[in-house]
ChimeraX commands (.cxc) that place a marker at each C-alpha (Angstrom):
marker #1 position 0.00,0.00,0.00 radius 0.5
marker #1 position 2.82,2.42,0.74 radius 0.5
marker #1 position 4.11,1.93,-2.82 radius 0.5
marker #1 position 0.90,3.07,-4.52 radius 0.5
marker #1 position 1.08,6.24,-6.60 radius 0.5
marker #1 position -1.23,9.20,-7.18 radius 0.5
marker #1 position -3.99,8.35,-9.67 radius 0.5
marker #1 position -3.42,4.60,-9.50 radius 0.5
marker #1 position -6.54,2.39,-9.58 radius 0.5
marker #1 position -6.66,-0.26,-6.86 radius 0.5
marker #1 position -8.84,-3.37,-6.75 radius 0.5
marker #1 position -8.32,-5.52,-3.66 radius 0.5
marker #1 position -9.76,-6.89,-0.41 radius 0.5
marker #1 position -9.46,-5.00,2.87 radius 0.5
marker #1 position -10.59,-5.13,6.47 radius 0.5
marker #1 position -12.58,-2.17,7.76 radius 0.5
marker #1 position -10.84,-1.20,11.01 radius 0.5
marker #1 position -13.02,1.84,11.68 radius 0.5
marker #1 position -15.81,3.90,10.13 radius 0.5
marker #1 position -17.13,7.42,10.53 radius 0.5
marker #1 position -20.25,8.79,8.83 radius 0.5
marker #1 position -20.15,12.48,7.99 radius 0.5
marker #1 position -22.32,14.99,6.16 radius 0.5
marker #1 position -21.10,16.87,3.09 radius 0.5
marker #1 position -21.83,20.54,2.44 radius 0.5
marker #1 position -24.60,19.54,0.00 radius 0.5
marker #1 position -26.37,17.57,2.72 radius 0.5
marker #1 position -25.47,14.11,1.46 radius 0.5
marker #1 position -23.72,11.61,3.71 radius 0.5
marker #1 position -20.32,10.07,3.13 radius 0.5
marker #1 position -18.15,7.56,4.98 radius 0.5
marker #1 position -14.54,7.72,6.06 radius 0.5
marker #1 position -13.13,4.22,6.49 radius 0.5
marker #1 position -9.85,3.18,8.00 radius 0.5
marker #1 position -8.97,0.11,5.96 radius 0.5
marker #1 position -6.23,-2.43,6.54 radius 0.5
marker #1 position -4.34,-4.98,4.52 radius 0.5
marker #1 position -1.56,-6.75,6.38 radius 0.5
marker #1 position 0.34,-4.09,8.36 radius 0.5
marker #1 position -0.75,-1.15,6.23 radius 0.5
marker #1 position -3.68,1.11,7.03 radius 0.5
marker #1 position -5.05,4.10,5.16 radius 0.5
marker #1 position -8.11,6.30,4.90 radius 0.5
marker #1 position -10.72,5.45,2.26 radius 0.5
marker #1 position -13.68,7.67,1.45 radius 0.5
marker #1 position -17.05,6.67,0.01 radius 0.5
marker #1 position -19.20,9.56,-1.19 radius 0.5
marker #1 position -23.01,9.43,-1.16 radius 0.5
marker #1 position -23.23,6.35,1.05 radius 0.5
marker #1 position -26.61,4.64,0.90 radius 0.5
marker #1 position -28.76,3.42,3.78 radius 0.5
marker #1 position -28.04,-0.18,2.76 radius 0.5
marker #1 position -24.30,0.46,2.66 radius 0.5
marker #1 position -24.42,2.01,6.14 radius 0.5
marker #1 position -25.96,-1.23,7.39 radius 0.5
marker #1 position -23.49,-3.50,5.62 radius 0.5
marker #1 position -20.15,-1.69,5.67 radius 0.5
marker #1 position -19.41,-1.74,9.37 radius 0.5
marker #1 position -16.31,-2.18,11.49 radius 0.5
marker #1 position -14.61,-5.60,11.06 radius 0.5
marker #1 position -16.23,-6.21,7.67 radius 0.5
marker #1 position -14.11,-7.65,4.87 radius 0.5
marker #1 position -14.74,-5.73,1.68 radius 0.5
marker #1 position -13.63,-5.65,-1.92 radius 0.5
marker #1 position -12.83,-2.12,-3.05 radius 0.5
marker #1 position -12.15,-0.50,-6.39 radius 0.5
marker #1 position -10.79,2.97,-5.95 radius 0.5
marker #1 position -8.30,5.63,-6.97 radius 0.5
marker #1 position -5.33,6.82,-4.96 radius 0.5
marker #1 position -5.42,10.55,-4.18 radius 0.5
marker #1 position -3.35,12.78,-1.92 radius 0.5
marker #1 position -5.15,14.95,0.61 radius 0.5
marker #1 position -3.27,17.17,3.05 radius 0.5
marker #1 position -0.06,15.30,2.35 radius 0.5
marker #1 position -1.48,11.84,2.97 radius 0.5
marker #1 position -2.58,9.15,0.55 radius 0.5
marker #1 position -6.23,8.20,0.56 radius 0.5
marker #1 position -8.37,5.83,-1.45 radius 0.5
marker #1 position -11.33,7.41,-3.23 radius 0.5
marker #1 position -13.82,4.54,-3.47 radius 0.5
marker #1 position -15.60,3.96,-6.77 radius 0.5
marker #1 position -17.13,0.59,-5.96 radius 0.5
marker #1 position -17.32,-1.45,-2.77 radius 0.5
marker #1 position -18.99,-4.67,-1.67 radius 0.5
marker #1 position -18.82,-7.19,1.13 radius 0.5
marker #1 position -16.61,-10.20,0.57 radius 0.5
marker #1 position -18.45,-13.48,-0.01 radius 0.5
marker #1 position -17.58,-17.10,0.72 radius 0.5
marker #1 position -16.71,-17.52,-2.96 radius 0.5
marker #1 position -13.96,-14.91,-2.56 radius 0.5
marker #1 position -12.22,-17.23,-0.05 radius 0.5
marker #1 position -10.65,-14.36,1.88 radius 0.5
marker #1 position -9.29,-15.24,5.32 radius 0.5
marker #1 position -9.50,-12.37,7.80 radius 0.5
marker #1 position -6.33,-13.51,9.58 radius 0.5
marker #1 position -4.43,-13.04,6.31 radius 0.5
marker #1 position -5.51,-9.40,6.17 radius 0.5
marker #1 position -4.24,-8.67,9.68 radius 0.5
marker #1 position -1.11,-10.83,9.63 radius 0.5
marker #1 position 2.51,-9.98,9.05 radius 0.5
marker #1 position 4.38,-11.81,6.33 radius 0.5
marker #1 position 6.58,-14.53,7.80 radius 0.5
marker #1 position 4.77,-14.73,11.14 radius 0.5
marker #1 position 3.45,-18.29,11.50 radius 0.5
marker #1 position 1.21,-18.84,14.51 radius 0.5
marker #1 position 1.62,-22.63,14.63 radius 0.5
marker #1 position 5.43,-22.49,14.47 radius 0.5
marker #1 position 5.53,-19.81,17.18 radius 0.5
marker #1 position 3.26,-21.83,19.45 radius 0.5
marker #1 position 5.51,-24.88,19.00 radius 0.5
marker #1 position 8.55,-22.77,19.90 radius 0.5
marker #1 position 6.77,-21.37,22.96 radius 0.5
marker #1 position 5.99,-24.86,24.23 radius 0.5
marker #1 position 9.67,-25.78,23.94 radius 0.5
marker #1 position 10.63,-22.65,25.89 radius 0.5
marker #1 position 8.19,-23.62,28.68 radius 0.5
marker #1 position 10.24,-26.80,29.15 radius 0.5
marker #1 position 13.28,-24.65,29.90 radius 0.5
marker #1 position 11.72,-23.57,33.23 radius 0.5
marker #1 position 12.97,-26.13,35.77 radius 0.5
marker #1 position 11.50,-24.66,38.96 radius 0.5
marker #1 position 8.54,-26.91,39.94 radius 0.5
marker #1 position 6.72,-23.92,41.43 radius 0.5
marker #1 position 7.06,-21.64,38.42 radius 0.5
marker #1 position 6.50,-24.45,35.93 radius 0.5
marker #1 position 3.21,-25.26,37.68 radius 0.5
marker #1 position 2.02,-21.63,37.50 radius 0.5
marker #1 position 2.86,-21.50,33.79 radius 0.5
marker #1 position 1.07,-24.82,33.17 radius 0.5
marker #1 position -1.99,-23.71,35.14 radius 0.5
marker #1 position -2.34,-20.55,33.06 radius 0.5
marker #1 position -1.57,-21.97,29.63 radius 0.5
marker #1 position -3.90,-24.95,30.02 radius 0.5
marker #1 position -6.84,-22.49,30.02 radius 0.5
marker #1 position -8.02,-22.76,26.43 radius 0.5
marker #1 position -9.81,-19.37,26.20 radius 0.5
marker #1 position -6.66,-17.63,27.50 radius 0.5
marker #1 position -4.43,-19.66,25.18 radius 0.5
marker #1 position -6.61,-18.95,22.15 radius 0.5
marker #1 position -6.48,-15.21,22.81 radius 0.5
marker #1 position -2.77,-15.11,23.61 radius 0.5
marker #1 position -1.91,-16.83,20.33 radius 0.5
marker #1 position -4.04,-14.53,18.14 radius 0.5
marker #1 position -4.19,-11.00,19.58 radius 0.5
marker #1 position -1.61,-8.29,18.82 radius 0.5
marker #1 position 0.89,-7.11,21.42 radius 0.5
marker #1 position -0.35,-3.53,20.99 radius 0.5
marker #1 position -2.83,-1.58,18.89 radius 0.5
marker #1 position -0.26,0.54,17.09 radius 0.5
marker #1 position 3.32,0.64,18.34 radius 0.5
marker #1 position 4.86,-2.83,18.37 radius 0.5
marker #1 position 3.75,-6.24,17.09 radius 0.5
marker #1 position 0.31,-4.79,16.11 radius 0.5
marker #1 position -0.78,-7.77,14.03 radius 0.5
marker #1 position -2.41,-11.19,14.24 radius 0.5
marker #1 position -0.43,-13.37,16.70 radius 0.5
marker #1 position 1.75,-10.35,17.46 radius 0.5
marker #1 position 1.68,-11.00,21.21 radius 0.5
marker #1 position 2.80,-14.58,20.66 radius 0.5
marker #1 position 5.58,-13.35,18.36 radius 0.5
marker #1 position 6.72,-10.85,21.02 radius 0.5
marker #1 position 6.73,-13.43,23.83 radius 0.5
marker #1 position 8.73,-15.93,21.79 radius 0.5
marker #1 position 11.23,-13.31,20.61 radius 0.5
marker #1 position 11.87,-11.89,24.08 radius 0.5
marker #1 position 12.24,-15.43,25.50 radius 0.5
marker #1 position 14.75,-16.32,22.79 radius 0.5
marker #1 position 16.65,-13.13,23.57 radius 0.5
marker #1 position 16.82,-14.09,27.25 radius 0.5
marker #1 position 18.04,-17.62,26.43 radius 0.5
marker #1 position 20.86,-16.15,24.32 radius 0.5
marker #1 position 21.99,-13.63,26.94 radius 0.5
marker #1 position 21.52,-15.54,30.20 radius 0.5
marker #1 position 24.76,-17.59,29.85 radius 0.5
marker #1 position 26.64,-14.27,30.10 radius 0.5
marker #1 position 25.03,-13.56,33.50 radius 0.5
marker #1 position 25.18,-16.82,35.48 radius 0.5
marker #1 position 24.39,-14.99,38.74 radius 0.5
marker #1 position 20.80,-14.38,37.60 radius 0.5
marker #1 position 17.89,-16.68,38.40 radius 0.5
marker #1 position 17.25,-18.17,34.97 radius 0.5
marker #1 position 13.83,-19.61,35.85 radius 0.5
marker #1 position 12.54,-16.28,37.20 radius 0.5
marker #1 position 13.54,-14.47,34.01 radius 0.5
marker #1 position 12.13,-17.07,31.62 radius 0.5
marker #1 position 8.87,-17.16,33.57 radius 0.5
marker #1 position 8.69,-13.36,33.40 radius 0.5
marker #1 position 9.20,-13.58,29.63 radius 0.5
marker #1 position 6.39,-16.11,29.30 radius 0.5
marker #1 position 3.91,-14.33,31.59 radius 0.5
marker #1 position 4.72,-10.59,31.50 radius 0.5
marker #1 position 1.99,-9.75,28.97 radius 0.5
marker #1 position -0.53,-12.42,30.03 radius 0.5
marker #1 position -2.86,-9.60,31.13 radius 0.5
marker #1 position -3.28,-8.53,27.52 radius 0.5
marker #1 position -5.57,-11.51,27.05 radius 0.5
marker #1 position -8.04,-9.45,29.10 radius 0.5
marker #1 position -6.89,-6.05,27.85 radius 0.5
marker #1 position -8.07,-6.42,24.25 radius 0.5
marker #1 position -11.57,-7.21,23.05 radius 0.5
marker #1 position -10.46,-9.39,20.12 radius 0.5
marker #1 position -7.81,-10.03,17.48 radius 0.5
marker #1 position -9.51,-8.66,14.35 radius 0.5
marker #1 position -10.13,-5.01,15.28 radius 0.5
marker #1 position -8.90,-4.82,18.86 radius 0.5
marker #1 position -10.13,-2.22,21.30 radius 0.5
marker #1 position -9.67,-2.00,25.05 radius 0.5
marker #1 position -12.05,-3.82,27.36 radius 0.5
marker #1 position -13.56,-2.00,30.33 radius 0.5
marker #1 position -11.18,-3.89,32.63 radius 0.5
marker #1 position -8.31,-2.97,30.33 radius 0.5
marker #1 position -9.16,0.71,30.42 radius 0.5
marker #1 position -9.64,0.77,34.20 radius 0.5
marker #1 position -6.80,-1.50,35.35 radius 0.5
marker #1 position -4.24,-1.92,32.55 radius 0.5
marker #1 position -2.51,-5.12,31.48 radius 0.5
marker #1 position 0.07,-5.25,34.28 radius 0.5
marker #1 position -2.59,-5.33,37.00 radius 0.5
marker #1 position -4.72,-7.79,35.02 radius 0.5
marker #1 position -1.69,-10.03,34.50 radius 0.5
marker #1 position -0.72,-10.04,38.17 radius 0.5
marker #1 position -4.31,-10.95,39.08 radius 0.5
marker #1 position -4.22,-13.90,36.66 radius 0.5
marker #1 position -0.92,-15.10,38.13 radius 0.5
marker #1 position -2.24,-14.80,41.69 radius 0.5
marker #1 position -5.32,-16.77,40.71 radius 0.5
marker #1 position -3.23,-19.49,39.03 radius 0.5
marker #1 position -0.97,-19.75,42.09 radius 0.5
marker #1 position -3.98,-20.25,44.36 radius 0.5
marker #1 position -5.41,-22.85,41.99 radius 0.5
marker #1 position -2.09,-24.71,42.03 radius 0.5
marker #1 position -1.85,-24.54,45.82 radius 0.5
marker #1 position 1.19,-22.26,45.77 radius 0.5
marker #1 position 1.59,-19.56,48.41 radius 0.5
marker #1 position 1.36,-16.06,46.97 radius 0.5
marker #1 position 4.30,-15.16,49.20 radius 0.5
marker #1 position 6.55,-17.72,47.51 radius 0.5
marker #1 position 9.90,-15.97,46.92 radius 0.5
marker #1 position 10.40,-17.15,43.33 radius 0.5
marker #1 position 6.88,-16.18,42.38 radius 0.5
marker #1 position 7.30,-12.82,44.09 radius 0.5
marker #1 position 10.43,-12.15,42.01 radius 0.5
marker #1 position 8.55,-12.98,38.81 radius 0.5
marker #1 position 5.71,-10.63,39.74 radius 0.5
marker #1 position 8.24,-7.90,40.51 radius 0.5
marker #1 position 9.78,-8.30,37.04 radius 0.5
marker #1 position 6.32,-7.93,35.54 radius 0.5
marker #1 position 5.38,-4.93,37.70 radius 0.5
marker #1 position 8.63,-3.10,36.86 radius 0.5
marker #1 position 8.81,-4.04,33.17 radius 0.5
marker #1 position 8.65,-0.42,31.97 radius 0.5
marker #1 position 11.58,0.69,34.10 radius 0.5
marker #1 position 11.86,3.52,36.60 radius 0.5
marker #1 position 8.61,4.97,37.94 radius 0.5
marker #1 position 9.79,8.50,37.20 radius 0.5
marker #1 position 10.01,7.67,33.48 radius 0.5
marker #1 position 6.22,7.62,33.45 radius 0.5
marker #1 position 5.93,4.62,31.14 radius 0.5
marker #1 position 3.54,2.67,33.36 radius 0.5
marker #1 position 5.55,0.67,35.89 radius 0.5
marker #1 position 3.92,0.76,39.35 radius 0.5
marker #1 position 7.34,0.04,40.89 radius 0.5
marker #1 position 10.98,0.55,39.81 radius 0.5
marker #1 position 13.22,-2.50,39.18 radius 0.5
marker #1 position 14.74,-3.60,42.50 radius 0.5
marker #1 position 16.27,-7.00,41.69 radius 0.5
marker #1 position 19.00,-8.04,39.27 radius 0.5
marker #1 position 16.45,-10.13,37.36 radius 0.5
marker #1 position 14.07,-7.16,37.05 radius 0.5
marker #1 position 16.86,-4.92,35.70 radius 0.5
marker #1 position 17.80,-7.56,33.13 radius 0.5
marker #1 position 14.20,-8.24,32.14 radius 0.5
marker #1 position 13.26,-4.56,31.83 radius 0.5
marker #1 position 16.07,-3.94,29.37 radius 0.5
marker #1 position 15.44,-6.92,27.09 radius 0.5
marker #1 position 11.72,-6.07,27.12 radius 0.5
marker #1 position 12.46,-2.45,26.22 radius 0.5
marker #1 position 14.97,-3.44,23.54 radius 0.5
marker #1 position 12.54,-5.82,21.86 radius 0.5
marker #1 position 9.67,-3.35,21.98 radius 0.5
marker #1 position 11.62,-0.36,20.70 radius 0.5
marker #1 position 13.58,-2.13,17.98 radius 0.5
marker #1 position 10.43,-3.80,16.67 radius 0.5
marker #1 position 8.58,-0.49,16.73 radius 0.5
marker #1 position 11.41,1.06,14.73 radius 0.5
marker #1 position 11.29,-1.83,12.26 radius 0.5
marker #1 position 7.57,-1.22,11.75 radius 0.5
marker #1 position 8.10,2.51,11.19 radius 0.5
marker #1 position 10.80,1.78,8.64 radius 0.5
marker #1 position 8.64,-0.76,6.81 radius 0.5
marker #1 position 5.75,1.70,6.49 radius 0.5
marker #1 position 7.81,4.73,5.45 radius 0.5
marker #1 position 9.31,5.72,2.11 radius 0.5
marker #1 position 11.00,8.76,3.63 radius 0.5
marker #1 position 14.55,9.21,4.89 radius 0.5
marker #1 position 13.28,10.67,8.17 radius 0.5
marker #1 position 9.94,9.78,9.79 radius 0.5
marker #1 position 8.37,11.20,12.92 radius 0.5
marker #1 position 7.43,8.58,15.51 radius 0.5
marker #1 position 4.86,9.29,18.26 radius 0.5
marker #1 position 6.40,6.47,20.28 radius 0.5
marker #1 position 9.93,7.87,20.18 radius 0.5
marker #1 position 8.64,11.49,20.12 radius 0.5
marker #1 position 11.18,12.44,17.48 radius 0.5
marker #1 position 12.09,11.92,13.85 radius 0.5
marker #1 position 13.78,8.59,13.20 radius 0.5
marker #1 position 16.22,7.79,10.40 radius 0.5
marker #1 position 14.13,5.41,8.29 radius 0.5
marker #1 position 16.18,5.29,5.10 radius 0.5
marker #1 position 16.27,1.73,3.81 radius 0.5
marker #1 position 19.72,2.24,2.26 radius 0.5
marker #1 position 22.02,-0.49,3.50 radius 0.5
marker #1 position 19.12,-2.67,4.72 radius 0.5
marker #1 position 18.10,-4.24,1.43 radius 0.5
marker link #1:1,2 radius 0.2
marker link #1:2,3 radius 0.2
marker link #1:3,4 radius 0.2
marker link #1:4,5 radius 0.2
marker link #1:5,6 radius 0.2
marker link #1:6,7 radius 0.2
marker link #1:7,8 radius 0.2
marker link #1:8,9 radius 0.2
marker link #1:9,10 radius 0.2
marker link #1:10,11 radius 0.2
marker link #1:11,12 radius 0.2
marker link #1:12,13 radius 0.2
marker link #1:13,14 radius 0.2
marker link #1:14,15 radius 0.2
marker link #1:15,16 radius 0.2
marker link #1:16,17 radius 0.2
marker link #1:17,18 radius 0.2
marker link #1:18,19 radius 0.2
marker link #1:19,20 radius 0.2
marker link #1:20,21 radius 0.2
marker link #1:21,22 radius 0.2
marker link #1:22,23 radius 0.2
marker link #1:23,24 radius 0.2
marker link #1:24,25 radius 0.2
marker link #1:25,26 radius 0.2
marker link #1:26,27 radius 0.2
marker link #1:27,28 radius 0.2
marker link #1:28,29 radius 0.2
marker link #1:29,30 radius 0.2
marker link #1:30,31 radius 0.2
marker link #1:31,32 radius 0.2
marker link #1:32,33 radius 0.2
marker link #1:33,34 radius 0.2
marker link #1:34,35 radius 0.2
marker link #1:35,36 radius 0.2
marker link #1:36,37 radius 0.2
marker link #1:37,38 radius 0.2
marker link #1:38,39 radius 0.2
marker link #1:39,40 radius 0.2
marker link #1:40,41 radius 0.2
marker link #1:41,42 radius 0.2
marker link #1:42,43 radius 0.2
marker link #1:43,44 radius 0.2
marker link #1:44,45 radius 0.2
marker link #1:45,46 radius 0.2
marker link #1:46,47 radius 0.2
marker link #1:47,48 radius 0.2
marker link #1:48,49 radius 0.2
marker link #1:49,50 radius 0.2
marker link #1:50,51 radius 0.2
marker link #1:51,52 radius 0.2
marker link #1:52,53 radius 0.2
marker link #1:53,54 radius 0.2
marker link #1:54,55 radius 0.2
marker link #1:55,56 radius 0.2
marker link #1:56,57 radius 0.2
marker link #1:57,58 radius 0.2
marker link #1:58,59 radius 0.2
marker link #1:59,60 radius 0.2
marker link #1:60,61 radius 0.2
marker link #1:61,62 radius 0.2
marker link #1:62,63 radius 0.2
marker link #1:63,64 radius 0.2
marker link #1:64,65 radius 0.2
marker link #1:65,66 radius 0.2
marker link #1:66,67 radius 0.2
marker link #1:67,68 radius 0.2
marker link #1:68,69 radius 0.2
marker link #1:69,70 radius 0.2
marker link #1:70,71 radius 0.2
marker link #1:71,72 radius 0.2
marker link #1:72,73 radius 0.2
marker link #1:73,74 radius 0.2
marker link #1:74,75 radius 0.2
marker link #1:75,76 radius 0.2
marker link #1:76,77 radius 0.2
marker link #1:77,78 radius 0.2
marker link #1:78,79 radius 0.2
marker link #1:79,80 radius 0.2
marker link #1:80,81 radius 0.2
marker link #1:81,82 radius 0.2
marker link #1:82,83 radius 0.2
marker link #1:83,84 radius 0.2
marker link #1:84,85 radius 0.2
marker link #1:85,86 radius 0.2
marker link #1:86,87 radius 0.2
marker link #1:87,88 radius 0.2
marker link #1:88,89 radius 0.2
marker link #1:89,90 radius 0.2
marker link #1:90,91 radius 0.2
marker link #1:91,92 radius 0.2
marker link #1:92,93 radius 0.2
marker link #1:93,94 radius 0.2
marker link #1:94,95 radius 0.2
marker link #1:95,96 radius 0.2
marker link #1:96,97 radius 0.2
marker link #1:97,98 radius 0.2
marker link #1:98,99 radius 0.2
marker link #1:99,100 radius 0.2
marker link #1:100,101 radius 0.2
marker link #1:101,102 radius 0.2
marker link #1:102,103 radius 0.2
marker link #1:103,104 radius 0.2
marker link #1:104,105 radius 0.2
marker link #1:105,106 radius 0.2
marker link #1:106,107 radius 0.2
marker link #1:107,108 radius 0.2
marker link #1:108,109 radius 0.2
marker link #1:109,110 radius 0.2
marker link #1:110,111 radius 0.2
marker link #1:111,112 radius 0.2
marker link #1:112,113 radius 0.2
marker link #1:113,114 radius 0.2
marker link #1:114,115 radius 0.2
marker link #1:115,116 radius 0.2
marker link #1:116,117 radius 0.2
marker link #1:117,118 radius 0.2
marker link #1:118,119 radius 0.2
marker link #1:119,120 radius 0.2
marker link #1:120,121 radius 0.2
marker link #1:121,122 radius 0.2
marker link #1:122,123 radius 0.2
marker link #1:123,124 radius 0.2
marker link #1:124,125 radius 0.2
marker link #1:125,126 radius 0.2
marker link #1:126,127 radius 0.2
marker link #1:127,128 radius 0.2
marker link #1:128,129 radius 0.2
marker link #1:129,130 radius 0.2
marker link #1:130,131 radius 0.2
marker link #1:131,132 radius 0.2
marker link #1:132,133 radius 0.2
marker link #1:133,134 radius 0.2
marker link #1:134,135 radius 0.2
marker link #1:135,136 radius 0.2
marker link #1:136,137 radius 0.2
marker link #1:137,138 radius 0.2
marker link #1:138,139 radius 0.2
marker link #1:139,140 radius 0.2
marker link #1:140,141 radius 0.2
marker link #1:141,142 radius 0.2
marker link #1:142,143 radius 0.2
marker link #1:143,144 radius 0.2
marker link #1:144,145 radius 0.2
marker link #1:145,146 radius 0.2
marker link #1:146,147 radius 0.2
marker link #1:147,148 radius 0.2
marker link #1:148,149 radius 0.2
marker link #1:149,150 radius 0.2
marker link #1:150,151 radius 0.2
marker link #1:151,152 radius 0.2
marker link #1:152,153 radius 0.2
marker link #1:153,154 radius 0.2
marker link #1:154,155 radius 0.2
marker link #1:155,156 radius 0.2
marker link #1:156,157 radius 0.2
marker link #1:157,158 radius 0.2
marker link #1:158,159 radius 0.2
marker link #1:159,160 radius 0.2
marker link #1:160,161 radius 0.2
marker link #1:161,162 radius 0.2
marker link #1:162,163 radius 0.2
marker link #1:163,164 radius 0.2
marker link #1:164,165 radius 0.2
marker link #1:165,166 radius 0.2
marker link #1:166,167 radius 0.2
marker link #1:167,168 radius 0.2
marker link #1:168,169 radius 0.2
marker link #1:169,170 radius 0.2
marker link #1:170,171 radius 0.2
marker link #1:171,172 radius 0.2
marker link #1:172,173 radius 0.2
marker link #1:173,174 radius 0.2
marker link #1:174,175 radius 0.2
marker link #1:175,176 radius 0.2
marker link #1:176,177 radius 0.2
marker link #1:177,178 radius 0.2
marker link #1:178,179 radius 0.2
marker link #1:179,180 radius 0.2
marker link #1:180,181 radius 0.2
marker link #1:181,182 radius 0.2
marker link #1:182,183 radius 0.2
marker link #1:183,184 radius 0.2
marker link #1:184,185 radius 0.2
marker link #1:185,186 radius 0.2
marker link #1:186,187 radius 0.2
marker link #1:187,188 radius 0.2
marker link #1:188,189 radius 0.2
marker link #1:189,190 radius 0.2
marker link #1:190,191 radius 0.2
marker link #1:191,192 radius 0.2
marker link #1:192,193 radius 0.2
marker link #1:193,194 radius 0.2
marker link #1:194,195 radius 0.2
marker link #1:195,196 radius 0.2
marker link #1:196,197 radius 0.2
marker link #1:197,198 radius 0.2
marker link #1:198,199 radius 0.2
marker link #1:199,200 radius 0.2
marker link #1:200,201 radius 0.2
marker link #1:201,202 radius 0.2
marker link #1:202,203 radius 0.2
marker link #1:203,204 radius 0.2
marker link #1:204,205 radius 0.2
marker link #1:205,206 radius 0.2
marker link #1:206,207 radius 0.2
marker link #1:207,208 radius 0.2
marker link #1:208,209 radius 0.2
marker link #1:209,210 radius 0.2
marker link #1:210,211 radius 0.2
marker link #1:211,212 radius 0.2
marker link #1:212,213 radius 0.2
marker link #1:213,214 radius 0.2
marker link #1:214,215 radius 0.2
marker link #1:215,216 radius 0.2
marker link #1:216,217 radius 0.2
marker link #1:217,218 radius 0.2
marker link #1:218,219 radius 0.2
marker link #1:219,220 radius 0.2
marker link #1:220,221 radius 0.2
marker link #1:221,222 radius 0.2
marker link #1:222,223 radius 0.2
marker link #1:223,224 radius 0.2
marker link #1:224,225 radius 0.2
marker link #1:225,226 radius 0.2
marker link #1:226,227 radius 0.2
marker link #1:227,228 radius 0.2
marker link #1:228,229 radius 0.2
marker link #1:229,230 radius 0.2
marker link #1:230,231 radius 0.2
marker link #1:231,232 radius 0.2
marker link #1:232,233 radius 0.2
marker link #1:233,234 radius 0.2
marker link #1:234,235 radius 0.2
marker link #1:235,236 radius 0.2
marker link #1:236,237 radius 0.2
marker link #1:237,238 radius 0.2
marker link #1:238,239 radius 0.2
marker link #1:239,240 radius 0.2
marker link #1:240,241 radius 0.2
marker link #1:241,242 radius 0.2
marker link #1:242,243 radius 0.2
marker link #1:243,244 radius 0.2
marker link #1:244,245 radius 0.2
marker link #1:245,246 radius 0.2
marker link #1:246,247 radius 0.2
marker link #1:247,248 radius 0.2
marker link #1:248,249 radius 0.2
marker link #1:249,250 radius 0.2
marker link #1:250,251 radius 0.2
marker link #1:251,252 radius 0.2
marker link #1:252,253 radius 0.2
marker link #1:253,254 radius 0.2
marker link #1:254,255 radius 0.2
marker link #1:255,256 radius 0.2
marker link #1:256,257 radius 0.2
marker link #1:257,258 radius 0.2
marker link #1:258,259 radius 0.2
marker link #1:259,260 radius 0.2
marker link #1:260,261 radius 0.2
marker link #1:261,262 radius 0.2
marker link #1:262,263 radius 0.2
marker link #1:263,264 radius 0.2
marker link #1:264,265 radius 0.2
marker link #1:265,266 radius 0.2
marker link #1:266,267 radius 0.2
marker link #1:267,268 radius 0.2
marker link #1:268,269 radius 0.2
marker link #1:269,270 radius 0.2
marker link #1:270,271 radius 0.2
marker link #1:271,272 radius 0.2
marker link #1:272,273 radius 0.2
marker link #1:273,274 radius 0.2
marker link #1:274,275 radius 0.2
marker link #1:275,276 radius 0.2
marker link #1:276,277 radius 0.2
marker link #1:277,278 radius 0.2
marker link #1:278,279 radius 0.2
marker link #1:279,280 radius 0.2
marker link #1:280,281 radius 0.2
marker link #1:281,282 radius 0.2
marker link #1:282,283 radius 0.2
marker link #1:283,284 radius 0.2
marker link #1:284,285 radius 0.2
marker link #1:285,286 radius 0.2
marker link #1:286,287 radius 0.2
marker link #1:287,288 radius 0.2
marker link #1:288,289 radius 0.2
marker link #1:289,290 radius 0.2
marker link #1:290,291 radius 0.2
marker link #1:291,292 radius 0.2
marker link #1:292,293 radius 0.2
marker link #1:293,294 radius 0.2
marker link #1:294,295 radius 0.2
marker link #1:295,296 radius 0.2
marker link #1:296,297 radius 0.2
marker link #1:297,298 radius 0.2
marker link #1:298,299 radius 0.2
marker link #1:299,300 radius 0.2
marker link #1:300,301 radius 0.2
marker link #1:301,302 radius 0.2
marker link #1:302,303 radius 0.2
marker link #1:303,304 radius 0.2
marker link #1:304,305 radius 0.2
marker link #1:305,306 radius 0.2
marker link #1:306,307 radius 0.2
marker link #1:307,308 radius 0.2
marker link #1:308,309 radius 0.2
marker link #1:309,310 radius 0.2
marker link #1:310,311 radius 0.2
marker link #1:311,312 radius 0.2
marker link #1:312,313 radius 0.2
marker link #1:313,314 radius 0.2
view
């Protein structure tokens, strides 16, 4: 999508991520859609929308669009000429429209199961098993994104993030033998478990009421506490407490204002916070670079322009 040019005619399938109905100066109604294909999103406009189209073309719908690329206020938009709902005969899979090329859910899940076996502490292994055996939680964790916009914002993005950060820990831990390996690996596997209750769904995720009011760290700690009780493990268990501290301090120092309720106070928490931050920020940069054709691109996450030239990367 970011390679389309002004005046080009596009015919393809998209997911409607959002919709807004507005009124034109002549009194007719039109629709602004945010449409998505893979990791790319753009604005699409349908003039003179009908009553029937307002009923059909809603958020999360898969549609086939024919339109022309225009530039409005410096941004590309799709001016819709024709639009219809996808049918079974089109054989369009919604997960394909919200996936990232190369990210394979089944392979990631297999890798995650192997990483679980690397946790040798009976206590921590039991907490992990208790949580992951819950099918509704497992189904959500392996499909939802890790975030709505900034990092891993695609189908199975959370699973991709968990596997990547766990692999990073496994590579670095031999350099720091003084660290509790099981605590760190468990933190990698469970640090974002609360996002299974943060997001409404995988297709067009929004925040749940609990997510808005409590946030994913609190929700995750509650899930871990509940699993510990179910497994008959004391919530004051030292190993478990260290894991929960890693999760609570995953965004670093409180004064940074990134969301940690407590600053890192153990060696494991310091280690975990930095590999978490590295994975998040480097992946966010990778996404910015993929979506941009400019040498410099402003990033709301980094709050500055980032050097996004692809020279030397291809």
